[in-house]
N, C-alpha and C positions, 0 to 999 in steps of 0.2 A: 482219678480214673485215667488210664493210659489212652493215648490217641491212636487212631488207626495209622499204620505205616503209609507214608506217602501223602497224608492229608496236610495241606499247608497250615502253618502256624498262624494264629491270629484271625483265621477266617471262620465264620460261623461259630464264634466263641459263645458258649453258654453264658447266660447271665449269672454272675457270681463265680465265674471260674477264670483261670488264667492259663495260658500256654507258655511253657518254659522248656529250655534245653539244659541237660546236665552233661558235662564233659569231664572225663578223666583220661589222662594219657601217661603212658610209660614209654621208654625208648623203643620198645619193639611192638607195642600194641596200644590201642586206645578204644574208648567207648563213648558213644553219644546216645543219649536217651531223651526222647521228647515226651513230655507229660502234659496232661491237663489236670490242674489242681484247683482246689477251692480258693477263691480270693482270700487274701490274708495269710496264705501259707508262707512259711519261712524257709531260709536256706536249708536248715537241717531237715525240715520235713520233706523238702523236695529230694534231697539226697537219699533219705531213708525210703521214700516211695519209689525211687528209681531202680532199686534192685542192685545197684552198683556195689553196695557193701557186701552182698553175697558173692558177686562175681569177682571182686577184688578184695579178698580178706585182709590185705595189708593196709587198707584204708582205715584209719583210726580217727574218728571225729574229735578226739581230745588232742590229737597231734597235728593232723592235716588241716591246713587253713582252707577256707572257702572264700570265694569271691564272685563278683558279677562283672563280666566284661573286663577282667584284669584288675579290678579294684577289690582288695581284701576287705571283708566285712564280717561282723559277728554272726554266729549261727542263727541268731534270732531276728536277722534282717528280714523284713517283709518284702516279698517279691512282687514284681509287676509283670504284666503279660509281655511275652517275648524276651524276657531276661535269659541270658546264657550264664548258667551257674558253672563255676569251674572249681574242681577239687585239686588243690596243689600238693605236690609231693615235697618231701623234705629235700633240702639241698644235700648233695653228696659231698661237696667241698665248698669251702668259703670262697666266693668269687674274688674277694680282695686278696686273699692269700695266693690264689692261682695267678692273678695279675702280677703280684710281686715276684713269684717264681719265674714267670715268663720274662719279665723285665731283667731279672738277674741273669737268666740264660742268654738273652740277647747281648747284654753288657759283657758277659764272659766271652761270647763268641767274637765280639768286636775286638776285645783285647788280644785274643789269639791271632787274629788276622793282621794286626798292626805289626810292622817290622821293628 
């Protein structure tokens, strides 16, 4: 069951339920959803209950990774109250390759500057 907007998380928690946040971000927009779920709920169940799959159709739970506070975990991970669930986007480019290209460009510019 969804919580009322503005109600603090973890306060007056029903017995057998947990309060969590689900976050998804793109470069130009983001969404944060707060939910109260039954104790024993999993990462995948939280994402499905959040409504974010309808709002962001590009989210594909077979491809997008899920995590709690920056730590990737399997979709069947059982949640605790006050967990922040994060839906990660695929990388647009390999960070290692970008660093190599940047280093090569700096090296090239240094060679041009030397007399």
